[in-house]
N, C-alpha and C positions, 0 to 999 in steps of 0.2 A: 503492501498499500505506499502511495507516494504520502511525504508529510504536508499535513495539512497548512495551507499559504493565507491568510488574514486577507484575503483577496475575492471581493464578489463581483460579477461580470453580469447584464441584461441585455440581451442581446433581443434587438426589435429592427423590424420594415422602418426606413427612414420616412419622417413625417409627409416630406413632400414630392420622392422621387421613390415610383414603385420599385423597382429593385434594390436599390441599394440598402444598406443595413445599419445599423446604429451599436454600439458599444458603449455601455454606462461602466463606467465603474466604481467600486466602493471598498473600501476597507484600509487596515494601517498599511499594509504592501500592496496596495493598486498597478504602485509603480511595475511591479511582477510583469503583471497581469499587462499593462500596458507597452512594456518591452516586446513582450509575447507576441503581441497583434502586431505591432509597429513592425516587427521580423516578419510578420505574416501580408504584408504591405496594404495596412491598415492606416488611415490616415488620421496624424492627431487635430483634432478641434481643441481642445481646452487639457488640461491634464487628466480630464476623469470622462474624458468624452471623444473616442473616434468613431470614423466614419468607412465602411468598404462601399468604394463603387466601382465598378470594375466595364469592360470595353466588350463584352463579352455573355452578358447577363448572364454571369453565372454567380455573382453573390449568394445567393442562398445558399448552394454547395460547396464552396468553400469559408462561408459561414458556419456552419455543419461542419467543418475538417477544424477549423479553429476552436470549436467549442469541444470535440475532442480531445485535443491538444490539452488544451486548458484544464481541461477533467481531469485528464493525465497526469498531468502537474500539479494537482493538486488543488486547481481554484475551482471556487462554485460559480456555477453557470444558470442562469434561467435563460430561455427562451419561449418570447411573448408567443403566444397561439398563431398567432398569423404568419408570422415565419415561420413556424414549426412545420404549419401544412407546406408551405413553398419549399422547404426543405425536404422534405418528404415525397413531393411531386418531382415522378419522373420526366427526366427532359430529352426531348425527341429532335432531332436534326433533318428534319426531311429532306431539307434543301441545303446542303452541305453541298459545295462544288467540290469538293472530293468521292467521290463513292467507296462505297465499301469499307470505310471505317468504323472499327468500334464504337462508344460513346467515350469510354474511357483514354483513345487515340485522340479523339476532336478535341478532346477537352487536354489535353494535353499540349496539342498543337495553340488553341488558343491560350496557354496562361505560357506559353515561348512569346505570341503574342502580347500580349498584357504586359510581359516583362520590357519588350521593345517599347512599347508606347511609355511604360514606367521608366525606361532609361531617357526615351526623347524628354517627357514632361520635369526630369530632375538636372537636366544638362548633361549627362552621362553621354551622351548618346547626339551631337551636333549634325543635323542634318544641313549638308552642305546646295544642294540642289535636286530638282523634282521633276518629272515627268509624266504625261500619261501614256502610254504606249498600245490603245485602242482598245484593252480589255481592263486594265488595274493600272494605279498609280503606283509609278516607281519613284526611288528615291535614293540617294546616294549620301552616308554620312562617315563621321569616323566616334570612335567611340575615344574617352579625355581622362579617362581614368586611371589610376598608378597599377592598374591589374592588366588594366586592355586599352591597347591603343592601335588596336586593328582597322581598318577602314571595310564597310559592308555596303553591297546591295542590297536594296530591300525591295520588296514587291506585295502588293496589297494596303488594303487599308482595316484599321481596327484590328477585331477578331482574325481575319485574314492575312493581315501581316506576317510575313517571313526574308530569312536571310538566305540571299541567293546567293552569293559568295561573298570572297574574303579577298583582301589586298591587304599587302605590307603598309602603305603608305597610303597618304590623300592624295598624291599627286596619280599614282596607278590606278587608285579609285574614280576617278575624276576623269582621268583620259579611256578609258574603257566604256563610262557611263557615257558620256559625248557623242563616242563612234555609235555608238545605238540610239540614241536620244537628242541629238545636237539641236535638230528643226523644232524641235520641241520641248527641252527643257527649261524651268523659271527657276532662280535664285530660292535657297531657301526654305524650309518646308511647305510641302502644301496645307490650307486652312484643314481645320479640326471637321473631323465629320460630325452628323448628328450626336450618335452617341461617343464621341468623345469627347462633345460641351456636354452635354447631358450629365456624364460622368463628372468631369469639372465642376460642375454648378452644381451637383449633390456634394460634394469636400468641401465646397466653397459657404454654402448656404446658411448651414448652422454658424452663425457668428459667435467668435470666441467673446463670453460676457467681459465686463470690465473689471479689471483687476482687483482682486480680493474675493469675487463672488465667485461662486459653483455655478455650474452650468443647471440652468431646471429641467426637472426632468421629463422625459422624453414619455408620453402614455401615445398608445395606441389609439388612430382617428378616429374620432365618433362619425355613427351612423349619419348622414346629409341625405335628403330629399337625391333623385337621380339627376333632377334638371339643376341641380345646386352642385354635383359632384365634381372631383378636382377633375382635370381635360389628362394628367397623367402624361403615360411618353407614349403616342400614338406609331411613332417609327416603332416599338417595342411593338405595339398591338399587333403592326400589320406583320413582324417579324415572327409572333407566336401562332398570330391565323396559320401563314405559309408554311409553318414547321409543322401543325396538328394535320394539312389538309394536303394530302399531295395530288391533289386534282386540279388544285392552282400553281401557276410557277409566274416564279420572277424574272424580272427585267429590265435591266436600270440603264439605260443606253446614255446617260449625263448623270454627274453630278448633283443637280436640280430637282430630278424626279426620280421616282421608283412605279413601276407598275406592275401590278400581277393581274395574271391572265387566266380564266380557269379554261382547261382542256377542250372543251369546245371551241374556243376563241370566241365567244360571243357572252362572256362574261367579264369585265374589265375595272380596273379598280387604278386609278392613279395618285400616287401621294406627292407634294409637292411640299418638299422639305421646308426650304424659307419663304415662306409665302410672302406676296407685299402686305401694308398694311390694309386692311380691308378686303384682302382676298380668302376665294375659300384654299384650303389645301387638300381636300379631296372631293374627287370627282369618280362615281361610281355608274359606269353604264351597259345597257342592254345592245342584242343586236339581235336582227334573223338569223345570220348569217356570219361568218368570218369575213364576208368582203360587202356587206348589207353595209345602209345609213344606218345611223343608230336609231334604237327605238324609244329607249327612254333614259335618264338620267336622276342623281338628285349630286347635291354638292355641297358642301357643309366646312367651315372654318376649323381651325386650330382650338380655340375656347369649345369645343363640343366634347361634354364629360366624356370619359373614358367607358362607362358602362352603356351609354349611348350609342359610340362606336362599335362597342364589342356585342352588341344587339345585333346593331347593320349586320357586322361580320358572319355574326354565325346564323341570321336569315339567309344572306347570301351561299352559305355553306350549307344549305337544308336536303339541294339535292331536286329539288324542285327546277328540272329541265324547263318548266313555263315562265321564269321569273326571264329569259333573255328577251322573250317578243314582251312582253309586260300584258296588261289588259285594256282595252277601253275605259275609260268611266261611265259608269250608270249610276241611276239612283243605288240599287244593289252594292257594289263596289262600295261607294264611299259610306254607306251604312256599317258595312264589314270595317273597313280600315278606321272610324271613329266609333267602334263599337265601343270600345275599352273606356271611353270620353262619354258616351252615352247612359251607361251603366253606373260610372262614378259618379254621377247629375252635372256635367258641365254645363253651362249656363250655354245657353246658343242665342248668336244674334246675325241678324243679315245687315248688311251693310251695302248696296248695288248688289254688286254683281258677285261680292263675295260673302260665303255663310262664315263662319267664326266660330269656334270652342272655345273657352277660354278659363281660366284661374287668374286669381291676380298673381299668380306667380309664372305661368306658361301659358302658352296657346297652341290653336293648330288652324288654320284657313285652306279655303278650299274656293279660288278662282272659278266662277263657275263659266265665265266667257272663256278664258285659258284654256280651260277643260275642252272647248268644243271647237278651240284655232291650235292646232299643236305645235305651231311658226312662236307664238306665244309662251313666252317662259316667265317668271316660275308656275305654276298650278298648284302646288300645295308650298306651303309656310310652315315649319315646325318650330317652335321655339320655348326659351324660357326669358321669363320678364313680361314686363306689365304689357307690352306689343312687341311690336317687330320691329319699329324704331328704334327701341329703347331696350335691346334686347342682349343677352350675355355671348348669347348664339345663334344661327340660325340655320336651320337646313331647309335647300331650297329643291324640292322635285318637280318634275314633268307631268305629263298628263298621262301617263301610261306607264309611270311607276307603277310596280305589280301593289294590288292591296294589298299582300301578307306581309310585304316588306315596309310599307306606311303602318299596317295594323304592331308589327312589332316593335316599331319607334315610337310609335304612339303610346303600345301599354309601359313606355318609359317611363312615361309621365303621368299613369289612370292613378298608381298607388297614393301620390301625393292631392290627388285632388280629390278621391276617395274618402283619405283622413278629414280632408279642408270642409268639405263640401256636405259631410255625414251629419254634422253640425248646424247649418245655417240653410241648406236645401233641400229638400226632397227631391230622391232619385227620379227620373223621367223614364216612361216605355214608350214604343210605339217610333217609327221614323222619324231621324233626327229631321229630314230635308222637310220644307215648307210647301206647300203647294203649287206656290208660285213661281220656284225656282224649277226649271227645263233642263236635265241634263240628258245627253244624247245617248241615243241608243247602243247596244254591241255591234247590230249589224251595220249600222252609217256609219258609224265615227270613222272619223279619216286616221288612214297611219302616219305618224312623225317620220319627217323626212330633212332633218337639221345637221345632217352631214356625219362625217369620220370620225370625228371626235372621240378621244376614249373616255 
């Protein structure tokens, strides 16, 4: 049995970054636990608070390994329930670019990439130049530590970065790099990827308290209504979706955007990583065939809560082949889409050509004129806030957006409305559409022809 050490460690999820992990230390020998975690790659925020933020989305796994080592050294460790569940969830890599590797081999490769990233971050590996070779980012740099002064060529980004060549001097490395990349090389390192910036922010966002004050204890995030939930890490959401569904494939033709395409080529997702202010960062679209015009689409910004985005992705993965075609808007499809709001007793109003279902904190709107003219967009608005003009996030959806997708999104809002309106408004039954509103019949609806945008 190891000798007991007067140190206590609480491991928990980072309060604002989904996969990062925090460690709170206590006890007269807390410095021993701190040294052990620092040696394992944890970043010190204060004497009693450390953060583990990686570029391979493997924080729960490595936090679990750290907990085992601390326990073996005689240090007491407590793991928060949500983190414990993440530690015990087996990760898969359905779209890892090197086929045939085991989970252990993939983790080992990712860990080597993490060490390269950390060496660059801490100034131990200085990057002289970078270039894009048409498929991956290449770089040349030199280690500047007493134990290692060799130069290297690197290929890939984030958790896929690896060393491809070693050189005795920077001059040799630069000459070889110029021979291959002379016409497209740039000085210094490439800009950080989204996941690298997220990891950096996770390390720095827990500001150190004033001198002499201890860090405030971190607690598990309190439950909030779905419409007000944190946006989380949208890039990680897309990666998790692709890992879990091998019928979807990733394509990243340029740094700014990632595409996810269903194997049928009729459902596509575009993710813009650095949208301009006010610009949507996600576009989801359905096509009648791989070469046809777009049948329907919906778009939403980075401020959209993580549960809403996850619900949409789950809906796309439902396996319903009719999703690509969508469906014309009729009174029946509208009733299906907003049924959760009807059951929750949301207030229904008509303002000109628009029908609106709203609570004080969220709403859904149907533009009946746009529903009959597929050239007009959007037909549907789903938002959080007092109105679309004062919303924290808005989903815009076109006329043929599948009713089931709309229903799934609306259900994210319905529980909030049910709790609130149970106290103030009796539930309503029957058709939510007023008799004065005319919607097209499915047999005569016009198919949209809005181009081939993803």
